[in-house]
N, C-alpha and C positions, 0 to 999 in steps of 0.2 A: 504493500500500500504506500509506504514512504517513497518508493521508487516511482510509482505512478504519479505522485504529486509533483515530481520534477517537470512533468509536461505542462503545457499551457492548460489552464483550467477550462478554457472554452473548447479545448480540442478533445475529441473522443479518443485520441491516441492514448490518453492516460488510462483508458479502460481496456487496452490491449494487454497481452501477456507481458509480464515483467518478472523475470526469474532472478532469484538471488545468486550472487557469486558463490563459488564453491566454499569459501570460508564463512559464508553466511548461512549455509544449510543447517536446518534444525534436525537433530537426530533424536526424535521423540515420537511417541504414539499419540494419536488424537482420540480421546475418549468420546463415546457417544454421550449425549445429554442424559442427565439423571431422569429416570422414568421411561427411557427409550423402549419402544415395543416393536415387534416385527410388523412391517407395513401390512395393510389390508391386502388380501389377494386380489389379483385381476379377475374380473372386471370391476369389483367393488372399489379397488384403489383409484379407479378413474374419478370417482366421486368423493372419496373420503381419505383423509390422512390424519394421523395422530398429532395433536398439538405438541406433545413432548418431543417428537422427532424433529420438528421444524418450528421451534418456539419463536415465531415472528408474526405479530398481529398487524404490522403496518399496512399491508395490502387490504385487510378486511375493512379498514377505515377509509383509505385512499380510494379504493375501487368499490365502495359499498353500493353505489347506485348502478354500477355496471355489471353486477352479478358475477364477478370473477370468482370470489371466494367468501365464505361466511365462517365465523367462529361459533361453534356449538358445543359448549361444555368442555370435553376433553379432546375434541377433534375439530378439524376443518372440513367443510363441505364445499365442493366445487360444482356449482349449478350448471356450468358449461357456458356461462355468459361471456361477453366480451364487449369492448367499447363499440364495435361496429356490428355486433350480432346480439342485440338485446333479447331475441327470441331463442338464443342458445346456439352453440356451435353446430349442432346436428342440423338444425333448420337452415343455418347459413351455408353449410356444405351441400344441403339439398338444393339451395338456390344456385350454387356454383355448378352442381350436377345437371341443372337444366340448360346450362350454357356450353359446357364441354363434357365429354363422356368420361365419367369416373368409374364405370362399371365393367368395361370390356377388357381390362387388364393392360391397356396401353399406358396407363399412368400407375406406376408402382412406387417410385421414390419421390419425395417432396421435401422441400426446405422451407422452413418458416422463419423469416428474419424478424427479430424483435418479438419473441413469441409470447411474452407475458407468462402465464402459468400453463401455457401449451394446450389449451382446450381444443384449438383447431386440430393439432396433431393427435390429441387423445381420441377425438371422434372420427378421425380418418382411419385409425387402426382397424375399426370394425368393418371397414370397406376394403380391406386387404391392400391398403396404401400405407407405406412405411415412411413416417415423417422424420426429419432431422430438425429439431427446434433449437434455436440459439437466442440468447439475450445476454447483455452484460450484467455484471454485478453493479447495480446503480442504486438510485433512491428507492426503486422497487425491490427492497431487500428480499433476497432469496427466491426470486421468481423461478429460476432454473431449478433450484433445490425442490421447490414444490412440484415442478414437472416430473423430476426424477422420482420423488416420493410417490407420485401417482402412477409410476410405471410407464412413463412416456420418454422416448429417446430424446436427449437434450445435452447441450454443452454450454459452458460459459463462453461467450464470444461476442465480438462486435465487428462491424465493417468500418474500417478506418483507414489505416495506411498500408495494411498488409492484405495479401490474398486470403480468402477464406480457406481453411485447411481441408479442402476437398479437391479432387481431380477435375479436369475439364470434362464437359459432357456427362455430368454425374446425375443430375436430377431431371425428372420428367415434368416437374411443376415447381415453381417458386411462388411464395406468398408473402404479402405484407398487409396486415390490417392495422392501420394507424400505428405503424411501427416507428414513426418519427425520424426516419432516415431521409436526408435531403437528396432525393434521387436526381433532381435536375441540376444540382450544384457540382462544383469541383470538376467541371468539364465532363460530367456524366460518369465519373470514375466508378461510382457504386453500382450503377446499372450495367456498366461495361463488365464489372466483376460478376454480376448475376448472369450476364450473357455467357461468360466463360464456363460457369458451372451448369448451365442449362444444356440439355441434350438438343440436338437438331430436331426442330418441330415441337420443342417443349413450350410450356405456358408460363407466363408471369401474371399473377393475379394481384390487383391492388384495390383495397377498399379504405375508406377514411380520407382525410384531407389529401389532395384537393378534389377528389372524386365527388360528383354531385354537389358541388359547392353552392350552386344557386339555391338549393334547398336548405343547406346546413350552415351557411356562412355566419349567421347571427349566433347560433349555438357555439360555433367554434371561436367566436370573438375575434374574427379577422375580417379585413376588408375584402370586398369583391375583387378589387384590382389585384390585391396580393395573391388571392387564391387562383384567379384566372392566370396570372403570371406564372405561378408554380405549375399549374396544369400544362401550360404551353411549353415550359421548360422540359417537362417529362415527355410530352408528345414529340418534341424536337429530338430529344436524345433517343427515344425508341425508334424514331424514323431513321436516324443516322446509323442505328444498329441493324437496319433492314428488317426490323420486326413489323409484323402486321397487326394492327389493332382489330381484334375479332369483334368485340362488342363492349358497349358501356350500357349497363342496365341497372337502373336505380343506383345503389351504392357500390356496385362492383364493376371494375374494368378488367378486361383480359386481353393480353397481347400474346402473339405467338412468334417464336424464333423461327427463321427459315430453316428448311431441311438441308440446305447447302448454301454455298456462297457464290455460286455462278453469277446470279443477277446482282448480288451485292458488289462484286468486283467491278462490274460494268458501271454501277452506280457510283463507285469510288472515283471513277475518272472525271466525274462532274463535281461531286461533293467530297472533298478531301478528308474531312474530319468525322469521327476519329480515323486515323490511318490504320491499316492492318499492321499488327506487330511484326517486327522482323523475326527471323528464325529464332525460336526459343522453345523451352519445354513447357507446354501449356498445363501439364499435370504437376509441375513443381509448385508447392504451396505450403512451405514451412518457413516462416519468417521471410517470405518473398514479397517484395514491394508491389503494391498496386500500380498498374500502368493505365494511361489513358489512350490505349490502342486496342483495337479489336482483335481478339484471338481468332486466327483463321481456322476454319473448319477443314478437315481432311479433303483432299482433292476428289472431285467426281467427274464423270465423263458426260453426264447429261443432266437436265433440269429435274428429272424425276428421281434421280438417285439420292439416297440419304447418306450424307457425309458420315464416314466412319463405319458404315454398315447398319443395316436395319436390325432392330431388336425384336425378338419374339415377344408376344404378350405374356403377362404373368398368368399362370405359374410356369409356362413352358420355358421361359427365359432362364429359370434357375439352373437347369441342368443341360441347356443347349450350349455348345461351344461359343463363348462370347466373341463378338466381332473383333475386338482388339487382338485376340489370340489367332483368329482366322487370318487376319491381315498381317500377322507376323510382327506386330509392334511391341510385343512383350518379349524381351530378350530371353532365349532359352526355354520358353514355354510354348509347346506345340499342342495341337488338338489332341494328340495321343497322351501327352503328359496331363492335360486337363482331364481326360477320361480316366487315367490311372488315379489321379487325385480324388475323383468322385468315389471310386471304389475304396481307396485307402481310408477316407474319412468315414465312410459308411461302416467299415470294419472297426475303426478306432472308437467312434461314438458308441457303437454297440458294446464294445469292451468296457468303456467308461461306465456304462449303465450297470454292468455286472459288479463293478467295484463300488460305485456310489449309486445305490438303488434309488436315491432321491431324484437323480437326474431323469429317471423314467416316470416320476410322479408329476403329472400335469399340474401346474400351479405352484410347485415348490419354489421354483426360481422364476423370476420375471426379468430383471435387468442383468444381462450377461456381458462380460468383456472378454474379447479374444485379443491378447496382447501382441500376437504375431500371426496374423490371419492368412497370409499368402494368398490363396485363391478363394478364401471364404468357405472352405470345405466343412469346418466344424459347425459354423452357423447354418449352412445349407442342410445339414442333417437334423436340425432342430426346428425347422420352419413350421412343422405341423403342431408344435406345442405353443401354449399361450405365453410366449416370451419374445424378446428381441435381443439381438447381439450387436454390440458396437465392435466392428472389426477394425483393428489397428494395423496399419502398415507402417512399421518403424522407418523413420527417415534414414536409418543406417542400413536398412535391408538392401541386398544386392540389386533387386529388381523392384520397381514400383508397380505393384499389382492392384492398387486401390481402384483404378478405373475398371478393371475386370470385375471386382466385387460389386460395383454399382451396376455394371451391365448385367449381372446376374439377378438384380433386383434386391440386393442387400445394401446395408449402409455401413459407413465407417469414417475414419478420419486418420490423419497423420499424427505421429507422436514420436518424440525421442524419450526413451525411458531413463535417460540421464536427467530428465526434468520432470516436474510435477505435471499431472494431467489437468486440463482446464475443466475440472469438475469439482463438486463438493465432496466432503467426507461422506462415507456410507452411501455411495451411489449404486454399487453392484451387489447382487446376491451370489454371483458365481464368477470367478476369474479363471480363465484358461490361458496358459502360457506355454507355448511350444518353442523350445530352444532359445528362449529369451536370454538366459544367463550365458550361453555360449556366444550369442550375438554380441553381448555387451562386455565380454571378457576383455580386459585391458582398456575398456572405454570408460566405465564408471563402476562404482562399488555395488556389489550384490546387496549389501545391507541397505543402501539407499533405495534401491529398486523395491526391495521387500517392504521397507517402511511405507513406500508409496502404495504398494498393493494393500497393506494393512489399513492405510488411511481411507482408501476408496471402497473397501469391502465392508459390508454391513456386519454387525454382530451376528454370529451363528451362520455367516456366509461361508461358502466353500471355495476351495482352490484345486485346480488340476494342473500340475506343473510337469512337463516332460522335458528331459534333457539328459546329457551325458551323466553317468553315475557319479563321477567325481564332482560335478557341479551340484548334483542333488544332495550329496553327503554334506557339502558346505551349507546348502540351503536348509537342510534339516536342522542343523545346529542353530541357524538364525531363527527358523520357525519355532523351535523350542523356546528361544529367548523372547519371542513375540507372544508366547503363550497360545500358540496354535496347537491343536491336536493334529498330529500328522503321522503318516506312514509311507515308506517307500515300497512300491510294488513292482513286479516284473512287467516288462514290455508285453504287449499283446501277442508277440511272436515267441515268447518264452524267455527263460532266464539267461540264455546265452547272449542276448542282445545287450550291448553297452548302454543303450538308451533305456532309462527307467522312468517311472512315474511317481510323483509325490502327490498324494491326496491329503488335503488339510482342511481343517475347519477353524475359523476364528471364534474363540469362545466369547460368550456374552460378557461385556465389560462396559461400565459407564462411569462418568464423573460422580463424585459423591454429592449428596443432597446439599444445596447451598445453605449456609447458616441462617 
């Protein structure tokens, strides 16, 4: 927090990641609040959370008339309301569904910018659409923590000076409902970044100021000239990105990104800004500066071709060879390797369930983290269960496969495990770590990585760690010091394999009752 305050107070950059120097790292455990209880099980958790788990009432006062959240005795209730959806998120999504098709499987991944308590994402899940919600830690204390407590995928984040930590062409749909992001300012940099992470043909949905300003301007306490100017800025930026405005109906506007850039390149000969970015890695997004240039889509041979390759509809896209692999853009990963990976993880997850039978109990785990996901095989074998997996592709990994994970209809983010994750304590019910300690050997300390695992794991949460036996023997000693119950078991192929598995449970532990 001190470091963030060195930035300009008016600048959202102070809400970006600011990590401590190595000599500033804290080597300590973070206790759960006194009275902590296991969260409600999904789908009940969508509507309820224990007050003791997230003891912050600020939003119940600040957003009282908007139906975001209510405090009721020992718990919070989430009625599903929002600033721009007074009738609830479900009805709001129904309204969107009348304008674009949310039912045919063509829209699977969605990003919600400035998500509040993530009610939009919470109600998308029942429609087989997987949301990634993000918001900063700001005056709306703990909004992302509420989202995670509800069992909705979310990260602490802000769109400011750095790229969002996702690959290009990741999301089928992007959404902003009164998210207070100045889309038309800074040469359109924020919308240019949305364009980077939207897949060809993907949708951007905007509700709230300035949409339908002629009806709402008095309630928003802004002048008509100001709101009209803001809308024109947004219209101009979207036009410069070659987006098509599909519809503006009542409080909702929807734009669509082109499926390729053939026409856009011809358009650039007349309108120069924003220019296409020079040769660069469009998937590089870890502390990567935002640019005011348009990320070019992969080349196509005709106007009807979809840049980068066409995706199958959900659920077929999960196990179909992803376009990035077919096109040979993922170094060392062929369609044959993808098929082998499918079978490998089917076998591994089946074995996990024989050791930890709770993994086979629907509803036992809701929020799951895979610390080194590769092609997303672990998550792919859990999609039929009422849970979601945050797939991490470490920035130190040899190959950047996060784009493949999104093409499969799964979600994830980049992360270096030498640093803390952009999330609150007690985010995950289960952590899976495949060869993480081998990857970070000589890079950072195992103890620091395991302290971070302990921080983001809920009391009575589980861990499955697979690695070389020498690494796991060290990890077992640290696990004992963290007061985890743990055991090393043999590889699924038998005791002669050097790779072993550490199964662990974080024991229940809270801060003492305050005096």
